[in-house]
C-alpha positions, 0 to 999 in steps of 0.5 A, spaced: 497 416 515 499 418 522 494 417 527 489 423 528 490 427 534 484 431 536 483 435 542 479 431 547 475 436 551 470 438 546 464 433 544 466 429 538 463 430 531 460 425 527 464 419 525 467 420 518 462 425 515 467 426 510 466 419 507 459 418 508 453 422 505 448 418 510 452 422 516 451 429 513 448 434 518 442 438 515 442 445 516 437 447 522 432 452 521 434 459 525 431 460 532 424 464 531 424 461 523 417 458 522 415 453 516 414 458 511 419 460 506 427 459 506 431 461 512 437 465 510 444 461 510 447 462 517 454 466 517 460 462 517 466 464 522 473 464 519 480 464 523 484 467 517 492 465 519 496 471 516 503 468 514 506 476 514 503 476 506 501 482 502 495 479 500 492 477 506 487 482 506 485 481 499 482 474 502 479 478 508 475 482 503 473 476 499 471 472 505 467 478 508 463 478 502 462 470 502 461 468 509 457 474 511 461 476 517 469 478 517 474 473 519 478 474 524 486 475 522 491 472 526 499 472 524 502 465 524 506 467 531 501 471 534 497 465 538 500 459 541 497 452 540 493 453 547 490 459 544 488 456 537 485 450 542 481 455 546 478 459 541 477 453 535 474 447 540 473 450 547 469 456 545 467 454 538 468 461 535 470 458 528 467 454 523 473 453 518 480 456 518 484 459 512 491 459 511 494 465 507 500 465 502 506 468 505 514 468 503 519 462 504 517 455 505 513 451 510 519 447 512 522 453 515 518 454 522 519 462 522 516 462 515 510 458 517 509 459 525 503 455 528 500 453 521 503 446 521 500 444 528 493 447 526 494 442 520 496 436 524 491 437 530 485 440 527 483 434 523 475 435 523 475 443 522 475 445 514 481 448 512 483 452 506 491 453 504 493 458 499 499 458 496 504 457 502 498 454 506 497 449 500 505 447 500 504 447 508 498 442 507 503 437 503 509 438 507 505 436 513 503 429 510 510 428 507 510 431 500 517 434 498 517 442 497 521 443 491 523 449 486 518 450 481 520 449 473 519 456 473 518 462 478 511 465 476 509 472 479 504 476 477 502 472 471 496 467 469 495 460 467 489 456 465 487 450 469 484 443 469 481 440 475 478 434 477 471 436 478 472 436 486 467 440 489 472 446 491 471 447 483 463 447 483 460 451 477 467 452 475 469 450 468 476 446 466 481 446 461 484 450 455 480 456 453 475 454 458 475 461 462 478 458 468 485 463 469 488 464 475 494 468 478 500 465 480 505 468 485 510 462 487 517 459 486 516 453 490 511 447 488 509 440 491 512 435 488 507 431 485 511 424 485 512 425 493 504 425 494 502 420 500 496 416 499 493 421 504 493 427 499 489 427 492 491 432 486 485 436 484 488 441 479 494 442 475 496 447 469 492 446 463 497 448 458 504 451 458 502 458 455 502 464 460 498 470 460 498 477 462 494 481 466 490 485 460 490 478 456 486 475 462 480 480 463 475 477 459 473 469 461 471 465 455 466 460 457 464 458 450 467 452 450 467 450 457 465 444 461 462 446 468 464 441 473 462 439 480 455 439 483 452 438 490 451 431 488 459 429 488 460 433 495 460 427 499 462 420 496 465 414 498 470 413 493 477 416 495 479 417 488 472 421 486 476 428 486 481 426 480 480 424 473 486 420 474 484 416 479 486 420 485 494 421 482 496 427 477 501 425 473 508 427 476 512 432 473 517 427 470 512 423 467 508 429 465 514 431 461 514 425 456 507 427 455 506 434 455 511 437 460 507 443 463 502 440 468 504 443 474 500 441 481 495 447 483 491 444 488 490 438 493 485 435 498 486 430 503 483 424 502 479 423 509 479 430 512 476 437 510 483 440 508 484 443 501 490 447 498 491 451 492 497 453 489 494 459 486 491 466 488 483 466 488 483 472 491 487 476 486 483 481 482 485 477 475 483 470 477 477 468 474 472 464 479 476 466 485 470 468 489 466 462 487 472 458 490 471 461 496 463 460 496 464 453 495 469 452 501 463 455 505 458 450 502 463 445 504 464 448 511 456 448 512 455 441 509 460 438 513 456 439 519 457 445 523 450 447 524 445 445 529 448 446 536 455 448 534 451 453 530 448 456 536 454 456 540 459 460 536 462 466 540 466 470 536 463 476 538 465 474 545 469 480 549 474 476 551 476 474 544 476 482 542 481 483 548 485 477 547 487 479 540 491 485 538 487 491 536 490 491 529 489 484 528 482 483 530 479 487 524 472 486 525 473 489 532 474 496 529 469 496 523 465 502 523 463 507 518 465 514 519 460 518 522 458 524 518 459 531 522 454 535 521 454 543 521 451 543 528 455 547 533 462 545 535 463 541 542 466 545 548 473 545 548 478 540 551 485 541 553 490 543 548 484 543 542 483 548 537 477 550 533 479 552 526 475 556 522 476 557 514 475 563 510 477 563 503 476 567 496 475 565 489 478 569 483 474 566 477 478 563 470 485 567 473 490 562 471 489 563 464 490 570 464 497 570 467 501 564 464 501 559 469 501 557 476 509 558 476 508 565 475 503 565 481 508 561 485 514 566 483 510 572 485 507 570 491 513 565 494 519 566 490 523 571 494 528 570 498 530 563 495 523 561 496 525 559 503 520 555 507 515 554 502 511 548 499 508 547 492 504 541 491 505 542 483 500 538 478 505 540 472 502 535 468 494 534 468 493 529 463 488 524 464 484 528 469 489 526 474 492 531 480 487 537 478 489 542 483 496 545 485 497 547 492 502 552 494 504 557 500 509 559 505 511 562 512 504 564 514 500 567 520 500 565 527 498 558 526 504 557 522 510 552 524 515 547 522 516 540 525 522 536 524 523 529 526 529 525 527 528 517 529 532 516 536 535 509 533 533 505 527 529 500 530 521 499 531 518 503 537 524 507 538 521 514 538 525 520 536 526 527 537 521 533 534 523 540 533 517 545 533 519 552 530 514 557 529 513 563 525 518 568 529 523 563 530 522 560 537 523 553 537 521 547 542 524 540 542 521 534 545 522 527 545 516 523 542 516 516 545 510 513 540 513 516 534 512 522 529 506 518 526 502 518 533 504 525 534 501 527 527 495 523 529 494 526 536 495 533 533 489 532 527 485 529 533 485 535 537 483 540 531 475 541 531 472 544 525 465 546 522 464 543 515 460 549 513 467 553 512 469 549 506 462 548 503 463 549 495 470 548 495 472 542 490 478 540 493 481 536 499 486 540 502 484 546 506 490 548 510 494 544 515 500 539 515 504 539 508 511 536 508 514 529 507 515 522 510 522 519 509 522 512 507 526 510 514 519 512 518 517 505 515 519 502 522 513 506 525 509 502 520 510 494 519 518 494 518 522 492 524 529 496 523 532 500 518 539 498 515 542 505 516 541 512 518 538 518 513 542 524 513 536 528 512 530 528 517 526 522 517 519 527 517 519 534 516 512 538 515 509 545 515 503 547 518 500 551 513 495 556 515 495 560 509 495 557 502 493 558 494 490 553 490 490 553 483 484 549 479 487 547 472 481 544 469 478 551 469 483 556 471 480 558 478 484 560 483 483 560 491 486 564 497 485 560 503 486 562 511 485 559 517 485 562 524 483 559 531 477 561 534 479 559 541 484 564 541 480 570 538 479 575 543 471 575 542 471 567 541 465 568 536 468 567 529 468 574 528 474 575 523 474 582 521 481 586 522 484 579 523 491 577 521 488 572 516 483 577 513 489 582 512 493 576 508 487 574 504 486 582 502 493 583 500 494 576 497 488 578 492 491 585 491 498 581 489 494 577 484 490 582 481 496 586 480 499 580 476 493 580 472 495 587 470 502 586 468 501 579 465 504 581 458 511 582 462 511 576 466 516 571 464 520 567 468 522 561 464 530 561 463 530 568 468 533 566 475 532 573 478 526 571 481 529 571 488 533 577 488 540 575 485 543 575 478 546 569 475 551 567 469 552 560 467 559 558 468 563 557 461 568 553 465 567 545 465 568 542 472 570 534 472 566 532 478 560 528 476 555 524 480 558 518 483 553 512 483 553 508 490 555 501 487 558 499 481 555 496 475 558 489 477 555 490 484 548 492 482 548 486 477 550 482 483 545 485 487 539 484 482 542 476 481 541 476 489 534 478 488 532 473 483 535 468 488 531 470 493 525 470 488 527 463 486 527 461 493 520 463 495 522 469 499 519 474 495 514 475 489 518 482 487 523 486 490 524 494 488 532 494 488 534 501 489 541 505 489 543 512 490 547 517 486 550 524 489 555 530 487 556 536 490 552 542 488 554 548 493 550 554 492 545 551 487 539 555 485 534 550 488 528 553 485 531 554 478 533 547 478 526 545 480 522 550 475 527 547 469 525 540 472 518 541 472 518 544 465 523 538 462 519 532 466 512 535 467 508 530 472 501 530 476 504 529 483 510 533 482 512 537 488 517 543 491 519 543 498 524 548 502 526 547 509 531 553 510 533 551 517 535 544 515 538 547 508 534 542 505 530 543 498 526 537 495 525 537 487 520 532 486 517 529 479 513 523 479 513 521 471 508 517 467 511 510 466 509 503 462 510 497 467 511 490 465 504 487 466 506 482 471 508 488 476 502 492 474 498 486 477 502 485 483 501 493 484 494 492 483 493 486 488 498 490 493 493 496 493 487 492 494 490 488 500 492 495 503 485 497 502 482 491 505 486 493 512 482 499 513 476 499 509 469 496 511 469 488 509 466 487 502 467 494 500 473 494 496 472 495 489 478 496 484 477 496 476 480 490 473 484 494 468 487 501 470 492 505 469 497 503 475 501 509 476 494 513 477 493 509 483 500 509 486 498 515 491 497 513 498 491 517 498 488 513 492 489 507 495 484 509 501 479 514 499 478 515 492 476 508 489 469 508 487 465 503 491 470 503 497 467 505 504 472 507 509 472 504 516 473 508 523 480 510 522 484 516 521 488 518 515 494 517 519 492 510 521 490 509 513 498 511 512 500 506 517 497 501 513 499 503 506 506 506 507 511 505 504 508 504 497 508 497 495 511 499 488 517 501 492 518 495 496 515 489 494 511 483 496 510 480 501 512 487 503 515 486 510 519 480 508 521 484 502 523 490 506 528 486 510 531 483 504 532 490 501 535 492 507 540 487 507 542 489 500 542 496 500 548 499 503 546 507 504 539 509 506 534 511 501 532 518 506 526 522 502 527 517 496 521 512 496 518 516 502 511 520 501 510 528 499 503 531 501 498 533 505 494 532 511 488 537 511 486 540 518 479 537 516 482 529 516 483 529 508 490 527 506 494 526 499 501 523 499 505 521 493 511 516 492 517 520 492 521 518 485 525 522 480 527 527 485 533 531 486 534 532 494 539 538 495 541 538 502 547 541 505 551 542 499 549 535 496 545 533 491 542 526 491 538 522 486 535 515 488 533 510 482 532 503 481 527 498 479 522 492 481 526 485 480 521 480 478 522 473 476 523 475 469 528 480 470 534 480 466 540 483 471 543 487 465 537 490 463 535 492 470 542 496 471 540 500 464 533 501 467 536 504 473 540 509 469 535 511 465 530 513 470 535 517 473 537 520 467 532 526 467 533 529 474 541 528 473 541 532 467 537 538 470 542 538 476 548 538 471 544 544 466 543 548 473 550 548 475 553 555 474 557 560 476 554 565 481 555 572 481 552 576 487 552 583 488 552 583 495 559 578 495 566 580 493 567 573 491 565 569 485 561 562 487 562 557 482 558 550 483 561 543 480 559 541 473 559 535 470 
């Protein structure tokens, strides 16, 4: 064993407390505590090293609950050893250290960062390594890191353990109920363990379990191992039922052939590693493991004077750590805004007031929301309109539809193009008002920061929308393209999109449909500061006139209901069309051939096998010319053939751009389901109050794929003091469209995908003026831009994927939208033109 290299300045701790129970420090009574009654346990302060993993904030949330205070999260390349030494030893800011999972291998310096030195130098600090952190513990003590017998991602195994205190009060063995989630391709080779490391856990059987199969632990035949009595012992083999050594993979093959090493501990230091993920939603007894590690930490001897000297709240530390890393520095609940008088106006601020009307049970009388949209907004080819369309409202999802067009004085369109394809590059913004006037600016800090500032500049009165059962009351509606990931966590894009990277309307007038009871709402916003008298008197104003006129049009529809029918009738935009009898040989062209796509799938499997990712969502694009296509008719046909709860129509006439989005239901592989759920919990963990993230163990994953549900609607979850844009930055792009860990997966996908995803894989939705938001994930979508239709499709590649099957799945996902485009290819006759216009048809 190498010599223990401990920093010299801080006073030494008691010699070898880990081996001799007589040297244990007892918990000192907190200051001010009398002799009556037990004092509450002191909180434990954890330094959480993030190896750029997509599950780090699940660990953050668990530690927040268990420790009593949130940990400080620092990425593995954020601090130097000098920084670690200062805060761990000189400032005594932390009681223990947790090293997160992550992509790659501990043998690669860029993958593991400062972690190896921490494991070498911090011999007297309790450390828990998870997955990659576990492998790092083995690596620094000479163990070999090798490929696992099988890459396992998002599946569960039953474990057997030695009775080590890390597994105190946790059963062991087959049918014991101790089932853990595994995300790994690499393992520590058991035969390579030095005398410094002791195996403490391994797989109990070769059977792999799915997420759903693991939901209820069976403890009827379990044996609970571990007790406080075996925490400190003098025999180094106390933590193993096999004398401190687990049968090696080679030896195990002669006996049972399935024992994969799942946990180790150091023989003399308080260092532990687990190959599985205790923080996963489907791991049983995961929180108990963190509680046991807390007990190990407190009993190790950090009470007495050290307990009083901890300085985690030091302003110096908060200033030293980047704001986005020191989670505890920004943990405040949103203050509720009462209906009191609004504050005085600041420069550039707006005070928006809302007026609305309701027509009860109207939808059922006029035949559906498509009739409302067509009558109110379908003229002139539905230019500059939006429709967040709940064309499928089963399972009580997506209850409301929102629609609107070019409106009143506040209406504007914002179009953004990145200046380059790297992080922090800024971009060019064009703003066009209702009169066609345009203003162009360069946004140094990017579009999302601009959007955040726009929302922060708006003041409002909560009384205005009391009684409205939905979240969008007017404001920003549009899309965020996949390329805007460089304003979130990604470092670059591989290619530039031909469509804008973001495009939004500010909608001051809109219509809302309640699909549950058929009610229809008409809403209009105006700026109180721009009113002549400034006191909110709306009479005879433009928005009041729009409300009245829109109500008249709707009531006139009620009277004409028997004659309303748009299915199959394309005269809604004032032109007449006939279907072409000719057949054009043009077809959709897929970006990559079958062989190329299958090779890319195999490359993904290789990356997964090497531990670079758990899951990679590989996609491709298919395109064809669609000159003079009736975009609205295409969307109406798409929503009829493929109804979806998060469908959407957007038209930006100045960009010659229409988006026909239909996000369908689908059944996912259980392993992918679990990955999505754990990714969801991680994204929630970044932006929610510590300890407040609650996600059901069983869920319909598709219903949790909107960014909005990721951060605001899960029962029991409390938001921290972050804006909607901050929440989107934490979760965008959706993990189901990238992979896990997200950042590394995006880098790998950029190296494989040769053309930009553009709008596909981005998000469509709204940011309401009163700071609510809802965004979908763009899939099953036809993008019509400059006479070309493009459709993105792909699938999540996991360790169990078959390349041929993945190619077929990609084609299947593209079938519905491509079929609609082909059906809508037509010969168009316009009476205003002297020639006949014919689109291509396949």
